[in-house]
C-alpha positions as a Markdown table, in Angstrom:
| # | Residue | x | y | z |
|---|---|---|---|---|
| 1 | Met | 109.5 | 80.5 | 207.4 |
| 2 | Ser | 113.1 | 79.4 | 207.3 |
| 3 | Asp | 114.2 | 75.9 | 206.4 |
| 4 | Leu | 115.1 | 75.3 | 210.1 |
| 5 | Gln | 111.7 | 76.4 | 211.3 |
| 6 | Lys | 110.1 | 74.1 | 208.7 |
| 7 | Tyr | 112.2 | 71.2 | 209.9 |
| 8 | Ile | 111.4 | 71.9 | 213.5 |
| 9 | Glu | 107.6 | 72.1 | 212.9 |
| 10 | Glu | 107.7 | 68.9 | 210.8 |
| 11 | Arg | 109.7 | 67.0 | 213.4 |
| 12 | Lys | 107.3 | 68.2 | 216.2 |
| 13 | Lys | 104.4 | 66.8 | 214.2 |
| 14 | Lys | 106.1 | 63.4 | 213.7 |
| 15 | Asp | 107.7 | 63.0 | 217.1 |
| 16 | Pro | 105.7 | 64.1 | 220.3 |
| 17 | Glu | 108.7 | 63.5 | 222.6 |
| 18 | Phe | 110.9 | 65.8 | 220.4 |
| 19 | Ala | 108.1 | 68.4 | 220.6 |
| 20 | Glu | 107.9 | 68.2 | 224.3 |
| 21 | Asn | 111.6 | 68.4 | 224.9 |
| 22 | Tyr | 112.1 | 71.1 | 222.3 |
| 23 | Asn | 109.6 | 73.4 | 223.9 |
| 24 | Glu | 111.0 | 72.9 | 227.4 |
| 25 | Gly | 114.6 | 73.4 | 226.1 |
| 26 | Tyr | 113.5 | 76.6 | 224.4 |
| 27 | Lys | 112.0 | 78.0 | 227.5 |
| 28 | Asn | 115.2 | 77.3 | 229.4 |
| 29 | Phe | 117.3 | 78.8 | 226.7 |
| 30 | Lys | 115.1 | 81.9 | 226.5 |
| 31 | Ile | 115.5 | 82.6 | 230.2 |
| 32 | Gly | 119.3 | 82.5 | 229.9 |
| 33 | Ala | 119.3 | 84.6 | 226.8 |
| 34 | Ile | 117.1 | 87.2 | 228.4 |
| 35 | Leu | 119.4 | 87.4 | 231.4 |
| 36 | Lys | 122.5 | 87.7 | 229.2 |
| 37 | Gln | 120.9 | 90.4 | 227.1 |
| 38 | Ser | 119.8 | 92.4 | 230.2 |
| 39 | Arg | 123.3 | 92.2 | 231.6 |
| 40 | Ile | 124.8 | 93.4 | 228.3 |
| 41 | Glu | 122.3 | 96.2 | 228.0 |
| 42 | Lys | 123.2 | 97.3 | 231.5 |
| 43 | Gly | 126.9 | 97.4 | 230.4 |
| 44 | Phe | 128.1 | 94.8 | 232.9 |
| 45 | Thr | 130.6 | 92.1 | 232.2 |
| 46 | Gln | 130.0 | 88.7 | 233.8 |
| 47 | Glu | 132.8 | 89.5 | 236.2 |
| 48 | Gln | 131.3 | 92.8 | 237.2 |
| 49 | Leu | 127.9 | 91.2 | 237.8 |
| 50 | Ala | 129.5 | 88.4 | 239.8 |
| 51 | Lys | 131.1 | 90.9 | 242.1 |
| 52 | Leu | 127.7 | 92.6 | 242.7 |
| 53 | Leu | 126.2 | 89.2 | 243.5 |
| 54 | Asn | 129.1 | 88.1 | 245.6 |
| 55 | Thr | 129.8 | 85.1 | 243.4 |
| 56 | Lys | 132.1 | 84.0 | 240.6 |
| 57 | Lys | 132.1 | 84.7 | 236.9 |
| 58 | Thr | 131.6 | 81.0 | 236.3 |
| 59 | Ala | 128.4 | 81.1 | 238.2 |
| 60 | Ile | 127.1 | 83.9 | 236.0 |
| 61 | Ser | 128.1 | 82.0 | 232.9 |
| 62 | Arg | 126.3 | 78.9 | 234.1 |
| 63 | Ile | 123.2 | 80.8 | 234.8 |
| 64 | Glu | 123.2 | 82.4 | 231.4 |
| 65 | Asn | 123.9 | 79.1 | 229.6 |
| 66 | His | 122.1 | 76.6 | 231.8 |
| 67 | Ala | 119.1 | 78.5 | 233.3 |
| 68 | Glu | 117.1 | 75.3 | 233.6 |
| 69 | Asp | 118.4 | 74.7 | 237.1 |
| 70 | Ile | 118.4 | 78.2 | 238.5 |
| 71 | Arg | 116.8 | 78.8 | 241.9 |
| 72 | Leu | 114.1 | 81.5 | 242.1 |
| 73 | Ser | 116.0 | 83.3 | 244.8 |
| 74 | Thr | 119.1 | 83.4 | 242.6 |
| 75 | Leu | 117.1 | 84.5 | 239.6 |
| 76 | Glu | 115.6 | 87.3 | 241.7 |
| 77 | Lys | 119.0 | 88.5 | 242.9 |
| 78 | Phe | 120.3 | 88.4 | 239.3 |
| 79 | Val | 117.4 | 90.4 | 238.0 |
| 80 | His | 117.4 | 93.0 | 240.8 |
| 81 | Ala | 121.2 | 93.5 | 240.4 |
| 82 | Leu | 120.4 | 94.6 | 236.8 |
| 83 | Gly | 117.8 | 97.1 | 238.0 |
| 84 | Lys | 114.9 | 95.0 | 236.6 |
| 85 | Glu | 111.8 | 93.5 | 238.0 |
| 86 | Met | 110.7 | 89.9 | 237.8 |
| 87 | Glu | 107.2 | 88.6 | 237.2 |
| 88 | Ile | 106.2 | 85.0 | 237.3 |
| 89 | Ile | 103.1 | 83.9 | 235.4 |
| 90 | Ile | 101.6 | 80.5 | 235.8 |
| 91 | Gln | 99.0 | 79.6 | 233.2 |
C-alpha cells in the first residue's frame, strides 16, 4: 500500500465526513476517467466527439472533468457515440 493510500485510509477512519466526501468524489472522478479513456481508445479527440454529439469541445471537457453533474441522457449519448453500452446498477 502506498503512503498516499495509507494516509487516505487513516484519514477516513478519523474523519467520517472526509470518508463520505472522498468516496463520492472518487465515484464522480471515476466516471469522467472512464469516459475519457473510452474516447481515447476509440481514437477521438474531444473536438471530434463534440462534432458527433453536436456540441462544443468545452462540453466534452466538462463532462470528462466534472462528471458529477452529467445528465443520464447526455451520458447515454456520449457512451453510444463511442460504440459502447451503458449499464446502471443500483445496490
